[in-house]
N, C-alpha and C positions, 0 to 999 in steps of 0.2 A: 535550335536553341544556340545562342551565341555563348562563347566561353565565359563572358562576364555574368550572364544570366545563370549559367550552369553553376558558377561559384556560389551565387546567392541561393539558388534552389537547394543544392546539395549541402551547403553550409547550414541553411535553415533546417534541413532534414536531420543532420547530425546533432544540432543543438536540441531539436525536439526529442531525439532519441535519448540524449543525456538527461533531459528533464523527466522523461518517462521512466528511465532507469532509476532515478532518485526517489520516485514515489514508493513509499512503503519500505524503503531500505532502512534497516536498523542495525546498530552495533557494528557499523563499518566506519573506522576512524579515517581521518584525513591522510594518515600515513599510507593508505592504500594507493594514493596517487603515485607513489614512488615505484612500486612494482608494476603499476599500469604503464607508466612511462617506459620502464624497462621492456615490458612485453611489446609495446608499440614499436620500439626501436628494433627489437629482435625480429619482429614480424615484417618490418619494412626496410628502411634504409638508415644509415648512420646520419648523425646531425650534419656532418660535412657534406654528405651526398645530397641531402635535402637542400642545403644552402647553395651549393655550387651548381647553378643552373647551366653552366657552360658544358657540363658533362653530357647533357642531352643533345647538344648541337655538334659536339666533337667527341664521339665515342673513343675510349682509350683502346690502344692495341693491347695484345696479351702481355707484352713486355712492360708497357707503361702501367697497366693495371697491377702487375706483380710488384713493380717498384713502388707504386703508391700504397699498396697494401702493406708492404714491408716497412715503409717509412712511417705510415700512420698519419693521423691528422691531429694537429694541436687542439683544435676545437673539440674533437671527440675525446682526446685524452683528458682535457679539463672537465668537460661535462660529465663523462662517464665515471671518472675518478671521484668527482664530487658526489655523484649519486651513490656510489658504492660506500664512500665514507659516511654519508648520511644514513644509508641502510644499516651499517654497522652500529652507528650511534643508537638508532631506534631499537635494534636487536639487543644491544647492551642494556638499554633502559628496561627491556622486558626479559632480562637475563634469567629470571626464575623460570619462565616458560621456555626460554631458548635452551637452557641447560638440559631440560627434559627431552626436547626435540633432538639435540645433538647426541644424547646418550642412546636414543632409539634409532639413530641413523649412523652408527659407527662405520658400516660398510661404505656408505656414500662418502663420508669424511675421509676415510682411508684412501679411497679411489681418487678423490680430488687431490689430496696431499701427495700421493705418489706421482700423479701427473705433474705436480709442481716440482717434485724432485728431478723428474726427467729433463726439466729445463736446463739442468746443469751440464748435460752432454749434448745439447742442441747445437747445431752449426750456427744458428742465429739466436743465441740465448737471450739477447735483449728483447727481440721481437717475441720470442716464445714466452718470456716472463709477462710481457704486456698482455698477450692473449690469455695466459693462465689467470691473470688478475681479473680479466673480464669474465672468465668462466666462473671464478669465485663470486663475481658480482651476481650471476644468475642464482647461485646458492644463497647468497645473502638476501636477495629479493624474495626468493621462495620462503626463507625463514621469516621475513617480515610478514608475509601472508599468514604463515602458520602460527605466529604469535599474536595474531589479532584476537579480540574477544570472541568473535564468531568466525573462525577460519573458513568454513564452507561458504558463508555468505560473502566473505571477502573475495574468495576465489570466483564465485558467480559474478560479483560486481566487476572484477578485473576482466574476465572473459567477455562479459556483455559489453562493457564500455569499449573494449578493443574492437569487437565486432561492429558496434554502432559507428565507430570512427573509420576504421580502415576499409571495410567492405564498400560502403557508399563512396568513399574517396577513390577506391580503385576503379569503380564503375565510371566515375567522373573523369579520371585520367585516361581510361581506355577510350571513352566516347568523345571527349571534348578537348583533351590535351594529349594527343597521340605521341607527341614528341617526348613525353614523360612516361606514358602508360603503355606504349607499344615498342617492342624491340624487333629489329630486322636482322636476320642472320646473314652470313656472308653470301649465301645462295639466294637471298631475297625472301626467305620464309618469314611470315608475319607471326610474332608471338605476343600474346597479352601478358604484361607483367604488372600492371597496376601500380601499387605502392611498393612492390618488391623490386629486386634487381634482375631477377631471372624468372622464367616461366614456372619452374618448380617452386620457387619462393612464394609466388602467388597461389599456386596449387595447394601448398601446405597451409597457408593462411586460411584459404577457403574451406578445406576439409576440417581443420581444427575448429573453426567457428561454426560451420554448418553442423558438425556433430554436437557441439556444445548446445546450440540453440534447440536442436531436436531433443537431446537428453533433458534439458531444462524443462521443456514443455511437458514431456512425458513424466518426469519425476515429480513436477509440481502437481500434475493431474493425479498421479498415483498417491500423493500424500493427502489428497482431498482437502487442500487448503484453498482459501478464497483466491480466485483467479483475478489477476490484473489484466483485463481484456485489452486495454490499450497497449500494454506491453506485449501481450501475445500477438496482437495484430502487427505491431512493429517488428517483432521477432520473425514473423512469417515473411514480411517484406524483405528483411535483410537476408533471411534464409534463401529466398528465391534469387536475390542478387548473388549470393555465394555460389549457388548451383550454376547460375548463368556464367559467372567468371570461371568456374571450374571446368565447364564444358570447353572453354577456350575457342580459339579461331580455327575453324574446320577441324583437322586432326591434330593441331598443335596444342595439346593439353598435357597435363602431368598425369600419366597413367598410374604412377605410384600413389599420388594423392587420391585419385578416384578409387584405386584398389583398397587403400587404407580406410576410406569412408565406407566402402561396402562392408569390410570386415567389422568396423565399429558398429554399423547399423545392424549387422547380423547378431552381434553380441547383445546389443540393446534390445532387439526383438526377442532373442532367446531368453533374456532376463525376465521377460513377462511371464514365462512358463512357470507355474507353481512349483514344479519339481526342482527347478534351478534355484528358486528362492530358498527351498528347504535344505538344499545341499550345497550352498555356496562355498562352504569351507572345504568341500571335496572337489572343487572345480578343477584341481590339478589332474584328477582322473579323466575328466572330460577332455582336457587339453591333450592328454596322451592318446585317448580314443580318436579324437579328430585328426591328430598327427598320423596315426596308423591308417585311418581311412584315406587320408590324403596320399600316403605312400602307396596304398593299394591302387587308388585311382591313377596315380602317376605311372606305376609299373604296368597297368593294364591298358589305359587309354591315352597316356601321355597328356594328362590334364594341364600341366604347366604350359606346354606348347599351345594347347587350345586357348587357355586364358590369355597368354601373352600375345598371340596372334590376333585374338579378338579385340585386344586393347590397342591394336595398331603398332605392335612392337614385334621384332624378330626374336628368335630364341636365344640370341646372344645378348639380349637386353641392350639393344642399340649399341652394339660393339663394346660393351663394358667388360665382357669376359676377358678379352686380351689385356685390358687395363688391369683387371684383378690379377691375372697371371703375372704381369710385370711387377705389380706391387708386392705380390707374394715372394717373387724372386729377390727383390730388393730387401724386403723385410727379413728374409732368412739370412741375410748377410750380418744383421745385428739382431738375432732372435730374442735375446733375453730382455734388453732394455729399450729396444727400438731407437729411433732417431731423435727422440725428445718431443714433448708436447708442442705442437705448433711449429715444429722445426723440420718437417719432412719436405714441404713443398718449396724448395729453393729453386733458383733459376737453373742451376745445373741439372737437378733431377727432373724438373719440368721439361727441359730440352731432351734429356735422355728418354723420358716416357713418350714424348711426342714423336720421337724418332722410331721408337719401338712399335707404337700402336697407330701411327699415322694420323694422330688427332691430338689436339691440345686439351688437357684436363688440369684443373687446379684443386680437385678433391678426389678422393678415392671412390666415390659413389657406392660405398659399402661401409657402414659404421663399424662393423666388427673388424674389417680389414684395416680401416683407418686407425682404430685403437691399437691394433697389432703393430703397424709400421711406426707409430709414434711412441708407444709404450712397451712394445715387446710382449713376450709371453706373460710376464708379471702383470701387465695391465689387463690382458685378456682374462687371466685367472681372477683378478680383482673385479673385473666387470661381471664375470659369471657369478661370483659370490654376491655382488650387488643386486643382480637381477633376481637371484633366488630369494634374497632378503626382501626385496620390494614385493615380489610375488606372494610371499608368505604373509606380509603385512596387509596386502590387499585382501587376501582370504579372511584374515581376522577382522578387518574393518567392515567387511560385508555383513558380519554378524551383528554389529552395533548400529550401522547405518547402511542399509542395503543399497539405497539409491546412489550414495557416494561410492560405495564399493564397486558398483557397476560402472560408474564414471571412471574410476581409477583402472579397473580391469580393461575397459575398452581402450583407453588411451595407452595402457601398457602394451596391449596386443598390437595396436596401430603403430606405435613407435618401434616395436620389434620388427614389424613388417617393413616400415619405411626405411629402416637401416639396412635392408637387403640391397637396395639400389641407391640409397643416398646416405650421407654421413651426418648423423644428428644425435649422437650419444653425448658427446662432450665437446661441442664446438662453441667457440666464443660468439656471443651475440646471435644465437640461433633459437628460433621459436620452439622447435621440438625439444631441444636441450632444456630450455626453461620449463616447458610443460612436464618433461620427465622429472626434473627436480621437484616440481610441485607435487606430483603424484607419489614420488618417492618419500618426501617428507611427511 
């Protein structure tokens, strides 16, 4: 199939998906297009990266990438700022509902506000402020969804439209536009990236959308509502595409994404057990028991080594442990307030870390550690309070809407796991950060 025909075929497929998604959709306002746009950008590339096709012919060096990232793009600044202002206007018009949401999410608000305060002592405060504003943008977009007449239907619509758009588009880029959909490492390793910028970005997109599609099928069947079989069939096709992309090129796949999907599916399967339905509010006890069992298995059989080795990784998590040790050493130099939100990864510290670990990194590959180096112990404490608060709200929500409680619990667990090897708690323009804000609100 030629590239031109591929555009026609996949474009028609995507349009068909959007038409199917619109069937039977009720009480979802046009305002939902705004958080949909935000999720698409978070899950793929910035506006400037989509428009600048020269990037795919002349890849940037590490120094050039850092400089471009610090400088930012005028197009992105204008478009994203406009979207955030628009979201604020929508939320203000729905202020009666928004006030209730804000009151019930004080922990998240305090966490975000504190990260904004840390911008004051960042070495690159102007860049940090821009990044913090975009983090606030994810909160605003989540608030737009939660102030919809039917928030859950709006969430379903945004997730499904994102899946219908980005998953087929990723397949098309990998198969027919490899200059955009495939990345080659310095040693010649071939990585599928699809609409994302890196392998893990594609992996996270696929596991998030694959889990949503499976959950939606099961929850719809569980509610015994009338099934839209054309949508179910389309979901199944997109799900297969997601799993194919998640598999990756030979062993070049995101093990973190695969592990997260396995955990999410385990929770989803467990949620079908009647005893779990009856005791959802006591799920914290189950978490403690599972943790104890895991510790016993680790001390007896070394289960972590077995899992990691089986997923094609070594027990130092692809040499990330030396990185984590270096980050901890740097973080302990400013333990209380950190280096400021978005202000840690400067050229000087990048060079220092590369010298220490003999490899170039531009993120901490651990969400907890990243929060520590950027916001210090204060941020870690606030994150802990936030996680406990979100967990308690998930327990309560399971009593009124069990299926959505399972949705939130599954993503909560998957995000906690993902942040062991990636940084996705409070990153600007990040898919998992946006999803976290949705399930938190």
